[in-house]
N, C-alpha and C positions, 0 to 999 in steps of 0.2 A: 634293382633297387626300386622301392616304391616311390612314386612321384609325390612331391610335397603337395598338400592340399591347397587348392587355389583359394585365394581370399575372395569372399563374397563381395560383389559390387553393391554399394549402397543405393537404395532407391532414392531418386532425386526428390520425391515427395515425402520421404521419411517413413514409408510403410515398411513394416517388418513383422514377423510372427510374434505371438504373445510371449513365447519363451525368450526371444531376443530382447523384447521390451523389459521383461523382468530381469534379465541378465545385465542389461545396461543400467537399469535402476539400481541394482545391487552395487555395481561398480561406482556409480555416481555417489551413492550414499557412503560407500567405504572411503572414497577420496574426501568427501566433506567431513566425515567424522574424524578421519586422520588429521586433517588440517586443524580442526577445533582442538583435538587432543594436544597436538604439537604446540599450538599457540597458548593453550592453557598451562602447559608445563613451563613455558618461557615466562608467562605472566605471573606464575607462582613466585618467582624470584623478585618480583617488583610489586607484590600485592600491598606492601606498606605504602609505597608511593601512590598506588591507585586509590587506596582508602583515604589518604591525606588529600588527594586531589578532589575526591567526591565530597568530603565532609568539610573542606576548608571554608567555603562560603558561610555555612551555618555556624561553625565554631568561631569564626571571626566576628559574628554578630551576637551569638548568645552563649559562647563557650566561657566557662569560668576561668579566672586568672590562674596562672601556673606558678608565678614567682611571688615572693613576699612583697616586692614593691608593687606589682600589679594588684595583689590582694589588698594592700593598704589603700591603693587608689580606688579600687572597686568597692571597698566597704562604705565609702561615702555616697555611693550611688545606689539608689533604691531599685535599679533594674535587676530583674531576676536573671539567673544564669543556669545553664544546664551542664551536668557532668556526664561525660561519656563513660559508660560501663560495659563490661562483658561478664556475663554470669555463666558459671559452669567450667569444669575442667576441660571438656572437649569443645567448648564454644570457640576458642581461638582457632583451633584447627578447622572446624566446620566453617567458620567465617572466611578463613583464608581460601578454603576450597570453593566456596560460593563466589567470592570475588574473582578468583582466578578463572573459574568456569565462565562467569559473565564476561570477563575481558576476552576470553578465548572465543566466545560466540561473536562478540562485537568486532574484534580485530581480524577474525578469520571470515567475516561476512563476504568480502570480495570473492573468496574461493568457493564457499558453499553456494553463494548466489550464482556464480558462474556455472557451477555444476547443475544447479536447478534450471538455469536458462538453457544449458546445452542439452538437457533432457527434453525440454518443452519445445525449443525452437524448431526442430525438424518438422513438427506437425503444423506450423504456422505458415500462412501465406506471406507473400512479400510485403504487402501493405500492413498486415498485422505485426510483422517484425518491426517495421518502421515505427508504428505507434508504441510498441513495447519499449523500444530504445528511447523514445521521447519521454515516456512515463518514468522510466528508471532514471534517466538523466535529470529530470526535473523533480522527481520524488525524493531522491537522496538529499539534495541541498535544502529542500523544504523541511524535511525531518530534522536535519542538523540545525537549521535555523530555529525550529521550535524547541529543540533541546537546549540550545544556547540561551534562549529567552528564559526557559525554566531555571537554568543554572544562575541567571542573573537576578531573578525575583525570589529565589529561595531565601537569601538572608533576610529580606523584608518580611517574608511570610513567617520565618522562624521567630523573628523579633515580636511580631504581633501575637503569635500563639503563646509565646513565653509570658506575655503580660497577663494571661489568665491564671498563672501559678499563684497561689496564695502567698502572702508575705511570710517569711520565716520558714518556708518549706523548700527543701532541696529537690530539684528536678533531676532525677537520674534517668538519662536517656540511653537505652541499650543501643549499642553500635549497629546491630543487625536491623533494628527498627529504623534507625537513621538512614542506613543504606537503602532500605526498601522505600522510604519516603522519597529519597533523591531519585531513585530509579523510576518510581511511579510518576513523579512529576515530569521527568524528562520524556518518558514514553507518552504521557497524556498530551503534553505540549507539542511533541513531535507529530503525533497523529492528528492533532487539531489543525496543524499547518497543511495537512494533506487534503483538507476540505475542498479547496479549489480544484485540485487534481481529480477528485471524485466527480465533481460537477462537470468538468470538461469531458471526462470519460463518458458520462451519461449523455452529454450533448453529441459527442461523436458517434455514439451508437444510435442516436435518434430517439432515445427515451425521454429526453428533457430538452425543451427549447430555451433559447436565450431570453425570449420575451416572457416566458413563465418565470424564469429565475429572476428577471428584473422586477416582476410584480411581487416577488417575495421579499424585497429589500428591507421593508420595515420590520417584518417578523424575524428576518435573519439578523439584523442589527441588534434587536432586542435579545434574541437567543444567544448571540455571541457575547453581548455585555453580561448577561446572567452567568454564562459559563466562565467568563473571565473573573467575575466577582467571586464565584465559588472556588475556582482554581487558585486564586490569589486572595486568601482571606485577610485582606489588609484594608485599613481605613484610608490609606494613602491612595488617591485617585491615579497617581502616576504609575503605580505598579499595575493597577487594573488596565489602564490604557496601554501599557507596554505590551499586553497580550491581546486586548480587543482591537487595538488600532491596526496592527499588521494583518490580523485575520480578516478584518473588514476590507482592507486594501486588496488582499488576495481574492476575496469574494467578488469584488467589483471587477477585478482583472479577469476572473473567470467568466463573469457575465459579458464583458466586452468581447472576449474571445468567442463566446458562444453566439453572440449576435452576428459577428463577422462570419462565423462558420455557417450560420443559417442563411445569410445572404449568398454566400458562395454556393451552398447547396441548391438554393432556388434558381440561381443563374445557370447552374449545371443542368438541372431538371428542365428548365425552359429551352435550353439549347438542344436537348435531345441527346441520344447516344452518340458516341464518337464513332469514327470509321471502323475501329477495331473492336467495338462493343456490339453485342446483339440487342436488338430492340425488344421491348417488352411484348409478350404475347397477349393478344386480345382474347380473354377468357369469358367474354359476355355471352350468355346462352341465347340461342336463336331458335325460332319456330321452324321446325323441319317438316311440318305437315305437307306443305305444297311440294317440297322437294321429293317426298316419298310418292306423292300422286303422279308427278311428272315421270319419275324413274319407273313407276309401275306401268305407265302407259307406253314407255319406250323400252321396256325390258327385252322384248323379242321382236326381231324384224319380221315383216310380212313375208310369207312364203310364196315364192313365184310359182312353184310347182309342187303339187301334193304327192307326186309319185315318189316312191322310196327306191333307192338304189343300194343294193346289198343291205337292206334293212335300215338305212339311214335316210332322213329327209334333208331339206336344205339347211335347217337350223342345227341339227346334230351332226 
């Protein structure tokens, strides 16, 4: 009977042939796609709840009344309202598919992120893995915090934008446009909260010092304020400060961390290499003219006897 093939031992440093890399990438992608498909199918049964959750803040602030009693009370109010619409016969099905797929990508993110990490991690050093864990552990809460702030300021933003609607004109808001607005706001706010993480990463790599970041504080505050004013088009300063305030706090926290890291790096460089570390090589060029002269004068020893024995002298 033929012996079973022995399982190849994995290289501790993650080295493998190109074919094995491609095969592993294919398996990781298949698992990630399968997870997204499964979660998408499950989310399709709850897509109405997902839509209601995403659109509830805006509908509570600018949605038109549904009942006759609410319609009678709202008729005395001059505030404009928006009616959610869906255009086309296939639009409901397409919308349900988009919402389910978006929910599948979001809720299956732990699985496909793990597959991505499992493919990249074998090629990283130990300290690089440590930094990667720290970035992921801090980046996810920061993104979720930014998304939460976007979810909270959306009603105020929608109310201000609705004030530009002329009187006596109905504002028909397509549901797909509303969902795109909510998604865009959540993504923009979430990425804006990743700013301190980017600054810390640049500092750890040595590309940006904490002192230089501290010197930019005036321009950074101005830029953050302008960004908050554009992202939250509201005349209410509370809505703008709800975004600008946390980003400024996170920016100064990143500056403080970078300053402490710079001091630690300076103390480490002053102490020199540790016992288990190799010292830096001195690559300063030197003049070797004198060395060549001395070596040339001492290239051959003096011959004590000039007689040859078997054709060889004292030197050879």
